[in-house]
DRENPA-3360 file (N, C-alpha, C; in nm, 2 decimals, always signed):
BEGIN
1 = XXXXXXXX = +0.17/+0.59/-1.17/+0.23/+0.47/-1.14/+0.34/+0.48/-1.03 ~ +0.36/+0.38/-0.96/+0.46/+0.38/-0.84/+0.55/+0.26/-0.85 ~ +0.64/+0.26/-0.76/+0.74/+0.15/-0.75/+0.72/+0.06/-0.63 ~ +0.65/+0.11/-0.53/+0.64/+0.04/-0.40/+0.76/+0.06/-0.31 ~ +0.85/+0.16/-0.35/+0.96/+0.20/-0.26/+0.92/+0.32/-0.19 ~ +0.89/+0.31/-0.06/+0.84/+0.42/+0.02/+0.95/+0.53/+0.03 ~ +0.91/+0.65/+0.01/+1.00/+0.76/+0.01/+1.01/+0.82/+0.16 ~ +0.90/+0.81/+0.23/+0.89/+0.87/+0.36/+0.77/+0.82/+0.43;
9 = XXXXXXXX = +0.79/+0.81/+0.57/+0.67/+0.78/+0.65/+0.62/+0.91/+0.70 ~ +0.50/+0.95/+0.66/+0.44/+1.07/+0.71/+0.34/+1.04/+0.82 ~ +0.26/+1.14/+0.86/+0.17/+1.13/+0.97/+0.03/+1.19/+0.93 ~ -0.07/+1.12/+0.97/-0.21/+1.17/+0.94/-0.23/+1.27/+1.05 ~ -0.26/+1.39/+1.01/-0.28/+1.51/+1.10/-0.43/+1.52/+1.13 ~ -0.51/+1.50/+1.03/-0.66/+1.51/+1.05/-0.73/+1.43/+0.94 ~ -0.85/+1.38/+0.98/-0.93/+1.30/+0.89/-1.07/+1.35/+0.91 ~ -1.13/+1.42/+0.81/-1.26/+1.48/+0.83/-1.35/+1.42/+0.72;
17 = XXXXXXXX = -1.46/+1.36/+0.77/-1.56/+1.30/+0.69/-1.62/+1.18/+0.75 ~ -1.68/+1.09/+0.66/-1.74/+0.97/+0.71/-1.72/+0.86/+0.60 ~ -1.80/+0.75/+0.61/-1.77/+0.64/+0.51/-1.81/+0.68/+0.37 ~ -1.87/+0.79/+0.35/-1.91/+0.83/+0.21/-1.80/+0.92/+0.15 ~ -1.71/+0.97/+0.23/-1.60/+1.05/+0.18/-1.52/+1.12/+0.29 ~ -1.40/+1.14/+0.27/-1.32/+1.20/+0.37/-1.20/+1.28/+0.31 ~ -1.16/+1.38/+0.38/-1.04/+1.45/+0.35/-0.93/+1.42/+0.45 ~ -0.81/+1.38/+0.40/-0.70/+1.35/+0.49/-0.59/+1.46/+0.48;
25 = XXXXXXXX = -0.55/+1.51/+0.59/-0.44/+1.61/+0.60/-0.32/+1.53/+0.65 ~ -0.21/+1.54/+0.57/-0.10/+1.46/+0.60/+0.03/+1.54/+0.61 ~ +0.10/+1.52/+0.72/+0.23/+1.59/+0.74/+0.34/+1.51/+0.67 ~ +0.42/+1.58/+0.59/+0.53/+1.52/+0.51/+0.63/+1.62/+0.48 ~ +0.75/+1.58/+0.47/+0.86/+1.67/+0.43/+0.92/+1.63/+0.30 ~ +0.98/+1.52/+0.28/+1.04/+1.48/+0.15/+0.94/+1.47/+0.04 ~ +0.83/+1.41/+0.07/+0.72/+1.39/-0.03/+0.66/+1.52/-0.07 ~ +0.65/+1.62/+0.02/+0.59/+1.75/+0.00/+0.67/+1.82/-0.11;
33 = XXXXXXXX = +0.80/+1.80/-0.12/+0.89/+1.88/-0.21/+0.84/+1.85/-0.35 ~ +0.82/+1.96/-0.42/+0.79/+1.95/-0.57/+0.64/+1.91/-0.60 ~ +0.56/+1.89/-0.49/+0.42/+1.85/-0.52/+0.34/+1.97/-0.57 ~ +0.25/+1.94/-0.65/+0.15/+2.04/-0.70/+0.01/+1.99/-0.68 ~ -0.08/+2.08/-0.67/-0.22/+2.03/-0.67/-0.26/+1.96/-0.80 ~ -0.32/+1.84/-0.78/-0.35/+1.76/-0.89/-0.25/+1.64/-0.91 ~ -0.14/+1.65/-0.84/-0.04/+1.53/-0.85/-0.09/+1.41/-0.77 ~ -0.04/+1.30/-0.81/-0.08/+1.17/-0.75/+0.03/+1.13/-0.64;
41 = XXXXXXXX = -0.02/+1.09/-0.53/+0.07/+1.04/-0.42/+0.01/+0.91/-0.37 ~ +0.09/+0.81/-0.35/+0.05/+0.68/-0.29/+0.05/+0.70/-0.14 ~ -0.06/+0.68/-0.07/-0.08/+0.69/+0.07/-0.11/+0.55/+0.12 ~ -0.02/+0.49/+0.19/-0.04/+0.35/+0.23/-0.08/+0.26/+0.11 ~ -0.02/+0.30/-0.01/-0.04/+0.22/-0.13/-0.16/+0.26/-0.21 ~ -0.24/+0.36/-0.16/-0.36/+0.41/-0.23/-0.32/+0.53/-0.31 ~ -0.34/+0.53/-0.44/-0.32/+0.64/-0.53/-0.43/+0.75/-0.51 ~ -0.38/+0.86/-0.46/-0.48/+0.97/-0.42/-0.43/+1.10/-0.49;
49 = XXXXXXXX = -0.52/+1.19/-0.51/-0.49/+1.32/-0.57/-0.47/+1.43/-0.47 ~ -0.36/+1.51/-0.48/-0.33/+1.62/-0.39/-0.44/+1.73/-0.42 ~ -0.51/+1.77/-0.32/-0.61/+1.88/-0.34/-0.57/+2.01/-0.27 ~ -0.47/+2.00/-0.18/-0.43/+2.12/-0.11/-0.29/+2.10/-0.06 ~ -0.22/+2.21/-0.05/-0.08/+2.21/+0.00/-0.06/+2.30/+0.12 ~ +0.03/+2.27/+0.21/+0.07/+2.36/+0.32/+0.22/+2.34/+0.34 ~ +0.27/+2.43/+0.42/+0.42/+2.42/+0.45/+0.45/+2.29/+0.52 ~ +0.35/+2.23/+0.59/+0.38/+2.11/+0.66/+0.35/+1.98/+0.59;
57 = XXXXXXXX = +0.27/+1.99/+0.48/+0.24/+1.87/+0.41/+0.13/+1.89/+0.30 ~ +0.03/+1.81/+0.29/-0.06/+1.81/+0.18/-0.19/+1.75/+0.22 ~ -0.30/+1.77/+0.14/-0.43/+1.70/+0.17/-0.47/+1.63/+0.05 ~ -0.55/+1.52/+0.07/-0.61/+1.44/-0.03/-0.75/+1.41/+0.01 ~ -0.83/+1.37/-0.09/-0.97/+1.33/-0.06/-0.99/+1.19/-0.10 ~ -1.07/+1.12/-0.02/-1.11/+0.98/-0.05/-1.26/+0.97/-0.07 ~ -1.31/+0.91/-0.18/-1.45/+0.89/-0.20/-1.49/+0.76/-0.14 ~ -1.62/+0.73/-0.14/-1.67/+0.61/-0.08/-1.61/+0.48/-0.12;
65 = XXXXXXXX = -1.59/+0.47/-0.26/-1.53/+0.35/-0.31/-1.39/+0.33/-0.25 ~ -1.31/+0.43/-0.24/-1.18/+0.42/-0.18/-1.18/+0.37/-0.04 ~ -1.28/+0.43/+0.04/-1.29/+0.39/+0.18/-1.34/+0.25/+0.20 ~ -1.43/+0.20/+0.10/-1.48/+0.06/+0.11/-1.37/-0.04/+0.08 ~ -1.29/-0.01/-0.02/-1.19/-0.10/-0.07/-1.06/-0.11/+0.00 ~ -1.03/+0.00/+0.08/-0.90/+0.01/+0.14/-0.91/+0.01/+0.29 ~ -0.80/+0.02/+0.36/-0.79/+0.03/+0.50/-0.77/+0.18/+0.55 ~ -0.78/+0.27/+0.46/-0.76/+0.41/+0.50/-0.86/+0.46/+0.60;
73 = XXXXXXXX = -0.98/+0.41/+0.60/-1.08/+0.45/+0.69/-1.05/+0.41/+0.83 ~ -0.95/+0.31/+0.85/-0.91/+0.27/+0.98/-0.81/+0.36/+1.04 ~ -0.74/+0.44/+0.96/-0.63/+0.53/+1.01/-0.69/+0.64/+1.09 ~ -0.62/+0.68/+1.19/-0.66/+0.79/+1.28/-0.55/+0.89/+1.29 ~ -0.58/+1.02/+1.33/-0.48/+1.12/+1.35/-0.37/+1.07/+1.44 ~ -0.25/+1.10/+1.39/-0.13/+1.05/+1.46/-0.07/+0.93/+1.40 ~ -0.15/+0.85/+1.32/-0.10/+0.73/+1.26/+0.01/+0.76/+1.15 ~ +0.10/+0.67/+1.14/+0.21/+0.67/+1.04/+0.15/+0.62/+0.91;
81 = XXXXXXXX = +0.20/+0.68/+0.80/+0.15/+0.64/+0.66/+0.27/+0.63/+0.57 ~ +0.27/+0.53/+0.49/+0.38/+0.51/+0.39/+0.34/+0.61/+0.27 ~ +0.44/+0.69/+0.23/+0.42/+0.78/+0.12/+0.52/+0.76/+0.01 ~ +0.47/+0.78/-0.11/+0.55/+0.77/-0.23/+0.49/+0.86/-0.34 ~ +0.58/+0.95/-0.40/+0.53/+1.03/-0.51/+0.53/+0.94/-0.64 ~ +0.45/+0.98/-0.74/+0.44/+0.91/-0.86/+0.58/+0.89/-0.93 ~ +0.60/+0.78/-1.00/+0.72/+0.75/-1.06/+0.75/+0.85/-1.18 ~ +0.87/+0.90/-1.19/+0.91/+0.98/-1.30/+0.95/+0.89/-1.42;
89 = XXXXXXXX = +0.93/+0.93/-1.54/+0.96/+0.84/-1.66/+1.11/+0.82/-1.67 ~ +1.20/+0.90/-1.61/+1.34/+0.88/-1.62/+1.40/+0.82/-1.50 ~ +1.32/+0.76/-1.41/+1.37/+0.70/-1.28/+1.38/+0.55/-1.30 ~ +1.46/+0.49/-1.21/+1.48/+0.35/-1.21/+1.35/+0.29/-1.14 ~ +1.31/+0.17/-1.20/+1.20/+0.10/-1.14/+1.26/+0.00/-1.04 ~ +1.28/+0.04/-0.92/+1.35/-0.04/-0.82/+1.27/-0.15/-0.75 ~ +1.14/-0.12/-0.74/+1.05/-0.22/-0.68/+0.98/-0.30/-0.79 ~ +0.85/-0.29/-0.80/+0.77/-0.35/-0.91/+0.67/-0.25/-0.95;
97 = XXXXXXXX = +0.60/-0.28/-1.06/+0.49/-0.18/-1.11/+0.38/-0.19/-1.01 ~ +0.35/-0.07/-0.95/+0.25/-0.06/-0.85/+0.16/+0.05/-0.90 ~ +0.03/+0.03/-0.92/-0.06/+0.13/-0.97/-0.12/+0.22/-0.86 ~ -0.12/+0.17/-0.74/-0.19/+0.24/-0.63/-0.34/+0.21/-0.64 ~ -0.38/+0.11/-0.71/-0.52/+0.07/-0.72/-0.54/-0.05/-0.64 ~ -0.57/-0.03/-0.51/-0.58/-0.14/-0.41/-0.69/-0.24/-0.45 ~ -0.65/-0.36/-0.44/-0.75/-0.47/-0.48/-0.84/-0.51/-0.36 ~ -0.79/-0.49/-0.24/-0.87/-0.53/-0.12/-0.78/-0.52/+0.00;
105 = XXXXXXXX = -0.82/-0.58/+0.11/-0.74/-0.57/+0.23/-0.71/-0.71/+0.29 ~ -0.60/-0.72/+0.36/-0.57/-0.84/+0.43/-0.55/-0.80/+0.58 ~ -0.54/-0.90/+0.66/-0.52/-0.87/+0.81/-0.39/-0.94/+0.86 ~ -0.31/-0.87/+0.93/-0.19/-0.93/+0.99/-0.23/-1.04/+1.09 ~ -0.18/-1.16/+1.06/-0.22/-1.27/+1.15/-0.11/-1.31/+1.25 ~ +0.02/-1.29/+1.20/+0.13/-1.33/+1.29/+0.25/-1.25/+1.25 ~ +0.33/-1.22/+1.35/+0.46/-1.15/+1.33/+0.57/-1.22/+1.41 ~ +0.67/-1.28/+1.34/+0.77/-1.36/+1.40/+0.91/-1.31/+1.37;
113 = XXXXXXXX = +0.98/-1.26/+1.47/+1.12/-1.23/+1.44/+1.20/-1.35/+1.39 ~ +1.29/-1.32/+1.30/+1.38/-1.43/+1.25/+1.51/-1.37/+1.21 ~ +1.61/-1.39/+1.29/+1.74/-1.33/+1.27/+1.73/-1.18/+1.28 ~ +1.78/-1.11/+1.18/+1.77/-0.96/+1.18/+1.64/-0.92/+1.12 ~ +1.57/-1.01/+1.06/+1.44/-0.97/+0.99/+1.32/-1.02/+1.07 ~ +1.21/-1.01/+1.00/+1.08/-1.05/+1.06/+0.99/-1.12/+0.95 ~ +0.93/-1.22/+0.99/+0.83/-1.29/+0.90/+0.69/-1.24/+0.94 ~ +0.62/-1.19/+0.84/+0.48/-1.14/+0.87/+0.38/-1.22/+0.78;
121 = XXXXXXXX = +0.28/-1.28/+0.85/+0.18/-1.35/+0.78/+0.06/-1.26/+0.77 ~ +0.00/-1.25/+0.65/-0.11/-1.17/+0.62/-0.22/-1.26/+0.57 ~ -0.33/-1.27/+0.64/-0.45/-1.34/+0.59/-0.52/-1.26/+0.49 ~ -0.56/-1.31/+0.37/-0.63/-1.24/+0.27/-0.73/-1.33/+0.20 ~ -0.84/-1.27/+0.15/-0.95/-1.35/+0.09/-0.91/-1.42/-0.04 ~ -0.98/-1.53/-0.07/-0.95/-1.61/-0.19/-0.94/-1.52/-0.32 ~ -1.03/-1.42/-0.33/-1.03/-1.34/-0.45/-0.91/-1.26/-0.47 ~ -0.83/-1.25/-0.37/-0.69/-1.19/-0.38/-0.59/-1.29/-0.40;
129 = XXXXXXXX = -0.60/-1.40/-0.32/-0.49/-1.50/-0.31/-0.48/-1.57/-0.45 ~ -0.58/-1.57/-0.53/-0.57/-1.64/-0.66/-0.46/-1.58/-0.75 ~ -0.42/-1.45/-0.72/-0.32/-1.38/-0.80/-0.18/-1.38/-0.73 ~ -0.17/-1.44/-0.62/-0.05/-1.44/-0.54/+0.03/-1.57/-0.56 ~ +0.16/-1.56/-0.60/+0.24/-1.67/-0.62/+0.37/-1.66/-0.53 ~ +0.42/-1.77/-0.49/+0.55/-1.77/-0.42/+0.66/-1.71/-0.50 ~ +0.73/-1.62/-0.44/+0.84/-1.54/-0.50/+0.79/-1.44/-0.60 ~ +0.66/-1.42/-0.61/+0.61/-1.31/-0.69/+0.60/-1.18/-0.61;
137 = XXXXXXXX = +0.55/-1.08/-0.67/+0.54/-0.95/-0.61/+0.41/-0.92/-0.56 ~ +0.40/-0.84/-0.45/+0.28/-0.79/-0.39/+0.31/-0.66/-0.32 ~ +0.21/-0.57/-0.32/+0.23/-0.45/-0.24/+0.14/-0.45/-0.12 ~ +0.20/-0.43/+0.00/+0.12/-0.43/+0.12/+0.14/-0.29/+0.18 ~ +0.03/-0.21/+0.20/+0.04/-0.07/+0.24/+0.14/+0.01/+0.16 ~ +0.14/-0.03/+0.03/+0.22/+0.05/-0.06/+0.37/+0.01/-0.07 ~ +0.41/-0.10/+0.00/+0.55/-0.14/+0.00/+0.56/-0.26/-0.09 ~ +0.65/-0.25/-0.19/+0.68/-0.36/-0.28/+0.76/-0.47/-0.21;
145 = XXXXXXXX = +0.70/-0.59/-0.21/+0.75/-0.70/-0.14/+0.75/-0.83/-0.22 ~ +0.83/-0.92/-0.18/+0.84/-1.05/-0.24/+0.77/-1.15/-0.15 ~ +0.68/-1.23/-0.21/+0.61/-1.33/-0.14/+0.70/-1.45/-0.10 ~ +0.72/-1.47/+0.03/+0.81/-1.58/+0.07/+0.74/-1.71/+0.07 ~ +0.61/-1.71/+0.10/+0.53/-1.84/+0.11/+0.38/-1.80/+0.10 ~ +0.30/-1.89/+0.05/+0.16/-1.86/+0.04/+0.08/-1.99/+0.06 ~ -0.05/-1.98/+0.10/-0.14/-2.09/+0.10/-0.27/-2.03/+0.07 ~ -0.38/-2.11/+0.07/-0.51/-2.06/+0.03/-0.56/-1.95/+0.11;
153 = XXXXXXXX = -0.51/-1.94/+0.24/-0.56/-1.84/+0.33/-0.48/-1.71/+0.34 ~ -0.36/-1.71/+0.29/-0.28/-1.59/+0.31/-0.14/-1.61/+0.26 ~ -0.06/-1.51/+0.29/+0.08/-1.51/+0.24/+0.17/-1.47/+0.35 ~ +0.30/-1.50/+0.34/+0.41/-1.47/+0.43/+0.51/-1.38/+0.36 ~ +0.55/-1.27/+0.42/+0.66/-1.19/+0.37/+0.77/-1.19/+0.47 ~ +0.89/-1.18/+0.42/+1.01/-1.17/+0.50/+1.07/-1.03/+0.49 ~ +1.06/-0.96/+0.60/+1.10/-0.82/+0.60/+1.25/-0.80/+0.64 ~ +1.32/-0.73/+0.56/+1.46/-0.70/+0.60/+1.47/-0.58/+0.69;
161 = XXXXXXXX = +1.58/-0.57/+0.77/+1.59/-0.45/+0.86/+1.56/-0.32/+0.80 ~ +1.60/-0.29/+0.68/+1.57/-0.16/+0.62/+1.42/-0.14/+0.60 ~ +1.35/-0.24/+0.56/+1.20/-0.22/+0.54/+1.14/-0.20/+0.68 ~ +1.19/-0.27/+0.78/+1.13/-0.26/+0.91/+1.15/-0.11/+0.96 ~ +1.26/-0.05/+0.93/+1.29/+0.08/+0.98/+1.23/+0.19/+0.89 ~ +1.22/+0.17/+0.76/+1.19/+0.28/+0.67/+1.04/+0.28/+0.63 ~ +0.96/+0.19/+0.68/+0.82/+0.19/+0.64/+0.74/+0.16/+0.77 ~ +0.61/+0.16/+0.76/+0.52/+0.14/+0.87/+0.51/-0.01/+0.90;
169 = XXXXXXXX = +0.57/-0.10/+0.82/+0.56/-0.24/+0.84/+0.64/-0.29/+0.96 ~ +0.73/-0.21/+1.01/+0.81/-0.24/+1.13/+0.72/-0.24/+1.25 ~ +0.60/-0.17/+1.24/+0.51/-0.17/+1.36/+0.39/-0.26/+1.33 ~ +0.39/-0.34/+1.23/+0.28/-0.43/+1.20/+0.25/-0.52/+1.32 ~ +0.13/-0.54/+1.35/+0.09/-0.62/+1.47/-0.04/-0.70/+1.43 ~ -0.06/-0.82/+1.49/-0.18/-0.89/+1.46/-0.30/-0.81/+1.47 ~ -0.39/-0.83/+1.37/-0.52/-0.75/+1.37/-0.52/-0.63/+1.28 ~ -0.40/-0.58/+1.25/-0.39/-0.46/+1.16/-0.44/-0.50/+1.02;
177 = XXXXXXXX = -0.53/-0.42/+0.97/-0.57/-0.43/+0.83/-0.48/-0.36/+0.74 ~ -0.44/-0.42/+0.63/-0.34/-0.37/+0.54/-0.40/-0.36/+0.40 ~ -0.36/-0.26/+0.32/-0.40/-0.25/+0.18/-0.32/-0.35/+0.10 ~ -0.39/-0.43/+0.01/-0.32/-0.53/-0.07/-0.34/-0.49/-0.22 ~ -0.23/-0.48/-0.29/-0.24/-0.47/-0.44/-0.16/-0.59/-0.50 ~ -0.23/-0.67/-0.57/-0.17/-0.79/-0.63/-0.10/-0.75/-0.76 ~ -0.02/-0.85/-0.81/+0.05/-0.82/-0.93/-0.04/-0.80/-1.05 ~ -0.02/-0.68/-1.11/-0.10/-0.64/-1.23/-0.10/-0.74/-1.34;
185 = XXXXXXXX = +0.02/-0.80/-1.37/+0.03/-0.90/-1.48/-0.06/-1.02/-1.46 ~ -0.08/-1.07/-1.33/-0.16/-1.18/-1.31/-0.31/-1.15/-1.35 ~ -0.35/-1.03/-1.31/-0.49/-0.99/-1.35/-0.51/-0.98/-1.50 ~ -0.41/-0.93/-1.57/-0.43/-0.92/-1.71/-0.43/-1.06/-1.78 ~ -0.34/-1.15/-1.73/-0.34/-1.28/-1.79/-0.47/-1.35/-1.77 ~ -0.53/-1.34/-1.65/-0.66/-1.40/-1.63/-0.77/-1.34/-1.72 ~ -0.77/-1.21/-1.73/-0.87/-1.15/-1.82/-0.85/-1.19/-1.96 ~ -0.73/-1.19/-2.01/-0.71/-1.23/-2.15/-0.73/-1.37/-2.18;
193 = XXXXXX = -0.71/-1.46/-2.08/-0.73/-1.60/-2.10/-0.88/-1.65/-2.08 ~ -0.96/-1.56/-2.02/-1.09/-1.60/-1.98/-1.18/-1.65/-2.10 ~ -1.17/-1.58/-2.22/-1.26/-1.63/-2.33/-1.22/-1.77/-2.38 ~ -1.10/-1.81/-2.35/-1.05/-1.94/-2.41/-1.07/-2.06/-2.31 ~ -1.11/-2.02/-2.19/-1.12/-2.13/-2.09/-1.24/-2.22/-2.11 ~ -1.34/-2.17/-2.17/-1.46/-2.25/-2.19/-1.44/-2.34/-2.31;
% end
């Protein structure tokens, strides 16, 4: 489990494989500290298992399902990645409950500076938008965010200067595909209520 509070922006060093599976080698400093093989790390919001360690970072593996459901297959060597180690039981939950189980992807449609911050619109499919509510939580590329506005076609987030500087979202540009994890509670409510709707 994660909080959506990015600890470090790392770099993709190498990506070996194809759409059926890939190994990603990632350069990291802060997140590398204390990691062991088998640990979970959120990479752009995707929960992945550490399979190798080096002085410069770590490696993870992605199976076909991960590459189909997320935007990790779009990332190329040199690209920046949001990184977060798994939440410790004695730590503060400063963002929201993020599993790292990406529900799908959205596409940046518009980026508009507003004062010291930036408004970013992300278009997302109806099967994701059904779980998104104004002032609710969403994770985009692993960043815990509050939904500023939404409509049937997508959502708007208001990024503060810290988020723009400390995550990859400061470089968001129209056309970029982003990993979307909707609020876990909404999915459980729908599943639990389903037998009673008929």
